[in-house]
VMD Tcl script that draws the C-alpha trace (Angstrom):
set ca {
  {5.34 2.77 -17.46}
  {4.98 1.21 -14.09}
  {2.71 -1.78 -12.99}
  {1.35 0.81 -10.65}
  {-2.05 1.70 -13.08}
  {-2.67 -1.69 -13.29}
  {-2.64 -2.76 -9.05}
  {-4.42 -0.34 -8.21}
  {-7.05 -0.96 -10.48}
  {-6.80 -4.61 -9.24}
  {-6.78 -3.33 -5.62}
  {-10.06 -1.30 -6.03}
  {-11.89 -4.31 -7.62}
  {-10.53 -7.26 -5.89}
  {-9.15 -6.03 -2.46}
  {-9.13 -9.32 -0.79}
  {-7.10 -11.10 -3.59}
  {-3.67 -9.18 -3.75}
  {-0.41 -10.68 -3.16}
  {1.49 -8.78 -0.63}
  {4.38 -7.83 -3.00}
  {1.47 -6.48 -4.90}
  {0.25 -4.44 -1.77}
  {3.79 -3.01 -0.66}
  {4.48 -1.80 -4.36}
  {1.25 -0.38 -4.70}
  {2.04 1.64 -1.45}
  {5.63 2.42 -2.69}
  {3.85 3.66 -5.88}
  {1.97 6.32 -3.48}
  {4.83 7.49 -2.32}
  {5.00 5.21 1.09}
  {8.37 4.38 2.34}
  {9.59 1.41 4.25}
  {10.99 2.24 8.21}
  {11.30 -0.52 9.39}
  {10.17 -4.08 9.70}
  {9.42 -5.66 13.36}
  {8.83 -9.65 12.89}
  {6.28 -10.12 9.90}
  {4.89 -6.00 10.26}
  {5.99 -3.88 7.67}
  {6.19 -0.06 8.70}
  {5.35 2.39 6.06}
  {5.28 6.15 6.43}
  {4.27 8.78 4.12}
  {5.96 12.08 5.16}
  {4.08 14.23 3.20}
  {0.84 13.02 4.47}
  {1.68 11.95 7.67}
  {0.35 8.48 7.51}
  {1.36 5.23 8.97}
  {0.64 1.94 7.18}
  {1.32 -1.39 9.63}
  {1.45 -4.26 6.76}
  {1.12 -8.01 7.21}
  {1.88 -10.76 4.70}
  {-0.38 -13.86 5.51}
  {0.54 -16.98 3.27}
  {2.07 -14.58 0.79}
  {-0.83 -12.77 0.66}
  {-2.28 -9.05 1.57}
  {-5.39 -9.08 4.30}
  {-8.40 -7.35 2.55}
  {-8.80 -5.06 5.54}
  {-5.39 -3.41 4.74}
  {-5.71 -3.23 1.24}
  {-8.82 -1.32 2.23}
  {-7.09 0.44 4.42}
  {-4.38 2.02 1.87}
  {-7.15 2.95 -0.32}
  {-8.75 4.76 2.11}
  {-5.92 7.05 3.15}
  {-4.78 7.27 -0.98}
  {-8.69 8.62 -0.82}
  {-8.43 10.78 2.34}
  {-5.03 12.60 1.44}
  {-5.54 12.88 -1.95}
  {-2.26 10.91 -3.18}
  {-1.21 10.48 -6.32}
  {1.14 7.72 -8.17}
  {4.45 8.89 -8.49}
  {4.12 11.63 -6.42}
  {7.24 12.58 -3.91}
  {7.56 11.36 -0.76}
}
mol new
graphics top color blue
foreach p $ca { graphics top sphere $p radius 0.5 }
foreach p [lrange $ca 0 end-1] q [lrange $ca 1 end] { graphics top cylinder $p $q radius 0.2 }
display resetview
């Protein structure tokens, strides 16, 4: 079993206290793929939903608005953990 369900619960409960690696792991668990890195910008795409995420770390932490953005995309496109990409 992966840690993705715990990360999702943590993201929902405290979206201002998530590490960047946790955010990227959560995005990948929902089917996002790392498309490219340009400087500090990590561009993730979800080919099935047509969604794009632009994530940047700040001192190893995720930006709270980017956590909310991922949660919004998950809800909007009804994405599921471990779903095909």
